[in-house]
C-alpha positions, -999 to +999 in steps of 0.1 A: -160+514+066-194+518+073-203+484+073-174+479+094-191+505+119-221+488+117-205+451+128-184+469+150-214+480+167-234+446+165-200+429+181-194+452+212-231+453+216-231+414+216-203+417+248-225+442+263-256+425+261-241+391+276-225+409+302-255+431+313-277+397+307-298+413+280-287+387+251-301+353+263-307+339+229-311+342+192-342+364+193-323+390+218-297+390+189-324+396+166-335+425+184-301+440+191-294+438+156-324+458+139-321+483+165-282+492+150-295+486+119-320+518+115-287+537+120-269+521+089-290+507+068-322+530+048-346+500+046-344+482+081-371+499+093-390+482+061-373+452+059-375+436+091-360+403+081-323+422+079-326+421+118-311+383+110-286+389+089-263+388+118-262+350+112-241+354+081-214+371+099-193+345+110-166+367+120-181+373+148-178+334+161-149+326+147-126+359+155-138+382+187-129+416+176-121+409+143-147+430+130-141+462+150-104+459+141-119+461+105-132+494+113-100+507+123-081+490+093-103+510+071-098+539+090-060+537+084-062+528+051-077+560+043-055+579+061-024+560+045-036+565+013-046+601+016-008+602+028+008+585-001-013+609-026-006+641-008+034+636-005+042+604-024+085+603-015+075+612+024+051+583+029+075+560+010+102+570+036+074+571+064+060+533+058+094+520+049+106+527+084+071+516+099+075+484+084+113+482+096+100+487+130+091+450+136+053+461+152+073+454+186+052+480+205+011+489+205+001+498+170-006+535+181+026+541+195+042+528+162+020+546+141+021+579+157+063+574+157+063+566+122+033+581+104+024+610+122-010+603+133-027+588+160-056+559+164-067+583+191-099+608+191-122+616+164-097+631+139-089+597+122-129+595+115-133+628+109-104+628+083-114+593+067-150+611+062-138+640+047-113+617+022-145+597+016-168+629+004-140+642-017-133+611-033-172+606-041-172+644-056-144+634-077-161+604-088-196+624-096-176+653-116-161+627-132-194+609-141-206+644-151-182+649-176-189+613-193-222+622-198-216+652-216-220+654-257-190+642-272-173+623-244-161+594-244 
């Protein structure tokens, strides 16, 4: 999710920079990527060569908006997983209805109608962050339990 946010920010920054005339060459992309990385990567300020990592992100060039779509896919996956864990039978019913729908309408409309949530606003992101925090806490508790004497 966080990698997708970083990559989506770069992708949008490229489109905006080209439109504004501030992205004209590889050095401009290096600079933009370096600025973005300071928000996502702990070591970016101390490792200036990380700004070059955009060169390995071939999907930026092959499939426009793919990286932004990946971010939404991760957020939706978190929500769907959370729903499946909370009420497996209801989730299965709703998900089957979504699949039967035929994907003949905008994704947000289909998800809202069949799954009961929306891609709009902050609730999807907030929910995914809370979900990741809860899963991380469970993992931490499992590690603590494993480290106790006599634990397998």
